[in-house]
C-alpha positions in Angstrom: -17.7 -18.8 19.2 -15.1 -20.5 17.1 -12.7 -21.4 19.6 -9.8 -22.7 17.3 -8.8 -18.8 15.7 -8.9 -17.8 20.4 -5.7 -19.3 21.8 -3.3 -17.8 22.7 -0.3 -20.1 21.9 -1.3 -19.1 17.9 -1.6 -15.9 18.2 -1.0 -13.2 20.0 -2.9 -9.0 19.7 0.0 -6.8 19.9 0.5 -3.2 18.2 3.1 -2.9 15.3 4.5 0.7 13.9 2.7 4.0 14.6 0.6 2.0 17.7 -1.8 0.4 15.2 -2.6 -2.8 16.3 -1.4 -6.2 14.6 -2.2 -10.0 15.1 0.8 -12.5 14.7 0.2 -15.7 13.8 2.7 -18.5 14.6 2.5 -22.7 14.2 4.1 -24.6 16.2 7.2 -25.2 14.0 7.6 -21.6 13.5 6.0 -20.2 10.5 4.3 -17.2 11.4 2.5 -14.0 9.5 1.6 -10.8 10.8 -2.4 -9.1 10.0 -2.6 -5.3 11.0 -6.4 -4.0 11.2 -5.5 -1.2 9.4 -6.6 -2.4 6.1 -7.3 -5.7 7.2 -3.3 -6.9 6.0 -1.1 -8.8 5.9 2.2 -7.9 6.1 4.0 -10.3 6.4 4.5 -14.3 6.3 7.7 -16.1 7.6 8.7 -19.6 7.1 10.3 -22.0 9.6 13.4 -20.6 8.7 12.4 -16.5 9.4 12.6 -16.1 6.3 10.5 -13.0 4.9 8.4 -14.5 1.5 6.0 -11.2 1.7 7.5 -7.6 0.1 7.0 -4.8 2.0 8.7 -1.6 0.7 11.0 -0.2 3.0 9.2 3.1 2.4 5.8 1.7 3.3 4.0 3.9 5.4 1.6 3.4 8.0 -0.7 5.8 8.8 -4.3 7.2 7.3 -5.6 7.3 4.1 -1.9 6.5 2.6 -2.7 2.3 2.1 0.8 -0.5 2.9 2.9 -0.6 0.0 3.9 -4.4 0.0 2.1 -7.9 2.0 -1.5 -8.6 1.0 -3.7 -5.5 0.3 -7.2 -6.9 0.0 -8.4 -4.1 -2.8 -12.3 -4.1 -2.9 -15.1 -3.0 -3.7 -13.3 -2.0 -7.3 -9.7 -3.1 -8.3 -6.9 -0.6 -9.8 -9.3 2.1 -12.2 -11.8 -0.3 -12.8 -15.0 1.9 -11.7 -15.2 5.6 -10.0 -13.3 4.7 -7.1 -9.8 5.4 -5.6 -7.8 3.0 -7.2 -8.5 -0.8 -5.6 -11.5 0.7 -3.6 -11.3 1.9 0.0 -11.1 -1.4 2.2 -6.7 -1.3 1.9 -7.1 1.9 3.7 -10.0 1.0 6.3 -9.9 -0.1 10.2 -11.0 -3.6 10.3 -12.6 -4.9 13.6 -11.6 -8.5 14.9 -14.9 -10.6 14.4 -16.2 -11.9 18.4 -18.6 -14.3 16.7 -16.9 -16.1 13.0 -19.9 -17.8 11.3 -17.9 -21.5 10.8 -15.5 -22.3 7.7 -16.0 -25.3 6.7 -12.4 -25.0 5.2 -8.8 -25.5 7.4 -10.6 -25.0 10.1 -8.0 -27.6 12.6 -5.5 -24.4 12.3 -5.1 -22.6 15.4 -2.9 -19.9 14.1 -6.4 -18.0 12.9 -8.1 -14.5 12.8 -11.3 -13.6 11.9 -11.7 -9.8 10.5 -15.1 -7.6 9.7 -15.6 -4.9 7.2 -18.9 -3.3 7.4 -19.9 -0.2 5.6 -19.1 3.1 7.4 -22.3 5.9 6.6 -19.8 8.2 5.4 -18.5 5.5 2.4 -22.1 4.8 1.9 -22.0 8.8 0.3 -19.1 7.6 -2.2 -20.0 4.0 -2.4 -24.5 3.1 -1.8 -24.6 0.5 -0.8 -24.3 -1.9 3.4 -21.9 -4.9 3.1 -20.5 -7.5 5.9 -17.6 -8.3 4.4 -15.8 -10.9 6.8 -12.0 -12.4 6.1 -10.8 -15.0 8.2 -6.3 -15.6 7.1 -5.2 -18.9 8.6 -1.4 -20.1 9.1 -1.6 -24.3 8.0 0.5 -25.9 10.2 3.0 -26.5 7.8 3.1 -22.9 7.2 0.3 -22.4 4.4 -1.4 -19.1 4.7 -4.7 -18.4 3.6 -7.4 -15.8 2.8 -10.9 -16.5 3.2 -13.3 -13.9 2.0 -16.4 -14.0 2.4 -19.0 -10.6 1.1 -22.4 -10.3 1.8 -25.3 -7.6 0.8 -26.4 -6.3 3.3 -28.9 -3.6 1.4 -32.2 -3.1 2.9 -33.4 -1.0 -0.2 -33.6 -4.2 -2.4 -30.6 -3.6 -4.9 -28.3 -5.6 -6.1 -24.5 -4.3 -6.6 -21.2 -5.2 -7.9 -17.7 -5.3 -7.5 -14.5 -6.7 -8.5 -11.7 -7.6 -6.2 -7.8 -8.7 -6.1 -5.9 -9.9 -3.4 -3.2 -8.1 -4.4 0.2 -10.3 -2.7 3.7 -9.2 -3.4 5.8 -12.0 -3.2 10.1 -11.3 -2.5 11.8 -13.1 -4.3 15.8 -12.5 -4.8 16.4 -10.9 -8.6 13.0 -10.5 -10.4 15.2 -11.5 -13.8 15.8 -14.5 -12.6 11.7 -15.1 -11.7 9.3 -16.7 -13.8 5.8 -17.7 -13.8 4.2 -21.1 -14.8 0.2 -21.8 -15.3 -0.6 -18.9 -17.6 0.4 -19.5 -20.6 -1.6 -19.6 -23.8 -3.6 -17.2 -21.8 -5.9 -14.3 -23.0 -4.9 -11.1 -21.1 -5.5 -7.5 -20.5 -2.4 -5.3 -21.1 -2.7 -2.6 -18.5 0.3 -0.5 -20.0 -1.5 -0.8 -23.6 -5.4 0.7 -22.6 -6.5 -2.8 -21.6 -6.1 -4.4 -25.0 -6.6 -7.9 -25.0 -4.4 -10.4 -26.1 -2.4 -14.3 -25.9 0.1 -15.0 -24.3 3.1 -16.6 -25.6 5.7 -18.5 -25.1 5.8 -21.6 -22.9 6.2 -19.3 -19.0 6.2 -15.6 -18.1 10.0 -13.7 -17.5 10.2 -10.3 -16.7 12.6 -7.6 -17.8 10.8 -4.5 -18.3 7.0 -3.4 -16.5 3.9 -5.8 -16.7 0.6 -5.2 -15.6 -1.4 -7.4 -17.0 -4.9 -9.0 -15.9 -5.0 -13.2 -17.7 -8.2 -14.5 -18.0 -9.6 -18.0 -17.1 -6.8 -18.2 -15.3 -6.7 -22.5 -13.4 -7.1 -22.7 -9.7 -2.8 -23.0 -9.0 -0.1 -21.3 -10.4 3.1 -21.5 -9.8 5.8 -18.5 -9.2 10.0 -19.7 -9.5 12.5 -18.3 -7.9 16.1 -19.9 -9.3 18.8 -17.7 -7.2 16.9 -19.3 -4.0 15.4 -22.6 -4.8 12.1 -21.7 -4.0 8.7 -22.0 -5.0 5.6 -20.3 -4.6 2.5 -22.1 -5.4 -0.5 -20.2 -5.9 -3.8 -22.2 -5.2 -7.3 -19.8 -5.3 -11.4 -21.0 -5.6 -14.0 -18.0 -6.8 -11.2 -16.3 -8.6 -10.8 -16.2 -12.1 -8.3 -13.4 -13.4 -4.7 -13.3 -11.9 -2.7 -10.3 -12.4 0.7 -9.9 -12.7 2.9 -6.8 -11.7 5.7 -5.3 -11.5 6.8 -1.1 -11.4 9.8 -2.2 -13.5 12.5 1.3 -12.4 10.5 4.0 -13.4 8.0 4.0 -12.3 10.0 2.7 -9.2 11.0 5.8 -8.6 7.6 7.6 -8.6 6.3 6.4 -5.7 6.9 8.1 -2.7 6.6 4.7 -1.0 8.9 2.8 -3.1 12.8 2.4 -2.9 13.5 3.3 -6.5 15.3 -0.1 -6.5 13.0 -2.5 -4.7 11.3 -3.5 -8.2 13.6 -6.0 -7.9 12.9 -7.8 -5.3 9.3 -8.2 -5.7 6.7 -9.6 -8.3 3.1 -9.2 -7.4 0.7 -12.4 -8.9 -3.2 -11.6 -7.8 -6.2 -13.6 -7.6 -8.7 -11.4 -8.9 -11.5 -10.9 -10.6 -11.5 -8.0 -12.9 -13.3 -8.7 -16.4 -16.1 -9.5 -15.4 -17.8 -7.8 -12.1 -19.0 -9.8 -9.1 -23.1 -9.3 -8.6 -24.4 -9.9 -5.6 -28.4 -9.3 -4.8 -29.3 -8.5 -1.4 -28.2 -11.2 1.5 -26.4 -13.2 -1.8 -22.7 -13.1 -0.7 -19.9 -14.0 -2.4 -16.6 -15.6 -1.1 -13.0 -16.2 -2.8 -10.2 -18.0 -1.0 -6.5 -18.1 -2.3 -4.1 -20.4 -0.3 -0.1 -19.4 -0.8 2.7 -21.9 0.2 6.7 -21.8 -1.0 7.9 -25.5 -1.3 12.3 -26.1 -2.8 11.5 -25.4 -6.6 12.3 -29.2 -8.4 13.8 -28.6 -12.0 14.3 -30.9 -15.1 15.8 -29.5 -17.9 14.4 -26.1 -16.8 10.8 -27.5 -16.3 8.9 -28.0 -12.8 7.8 -31.7 -11.6 4.1 -31.5 -11.7 3.8 -34.0 -8.9 6.4 -32.0 -6.8 4.1 -28.7 -7.3 0.8 -28.6 -8.2 0.1 -31.3 -5.1 -3.9 -32.2 -5.0 -5.8 -30.3 -2.8 
């Protein structure tokens, strides 16, 4: 047994909306995270001041089979409509289990505020995606308030067949005003524009800012991306490993109004920046395992003539 994740001081099992089971992680400085077993989904991440760092729609439904709108949905085994399954796959609308005997993880194993979840194929699911797998997800809240998600997906097929999948941590960041936000680290990269039938373009300009709907898959992205919220003087730093792509999404006003589980004006207060593997699917042979990791942290913004001080934001791991 991996005892650090079992400390009750740091990990609480309780009931959430609609009586759904959830896990609350807490660290000594006061930061916290909430994870629902429905979807294996982080729905809240707060700093030591109790400020919410993730966006969760006021109209989010916590009712099967509808996924929860906000937080960090897990897109597996299909991102968006890149395949024949339901949009973003089925992992986000399945009930996960606490992993009773998780394998050791090397990364950030010293933190006591963590939970191990597991999702396996169901016989019903095999009818629509004919593969057997084990998906282990460790969610860790670090002593400094950083949030790490580590996924391990194993092909457990007994028929000798490989399978391919696409994947994303569909993170909804809470921002004060989308028009005052910029993303750094994706400049000059190629991207697929989902608003233009996945046509390929090259990003222009210094940093990405927002004045209309955006839905892009950036390719061959760096391991670190920064999301700057000018109004709050806060910068989110996203670090990732095993996930070459980065999705940037905001539905803007028209699409926001068309979504039943999304407030008409809530697009102003959210931005999705998603560590992903979309362009080139991951292929696993029987017995093979893939790992993908995302770590997010929130730091005070530091400017110099409108530019980031990279030493303060892009700290070495």
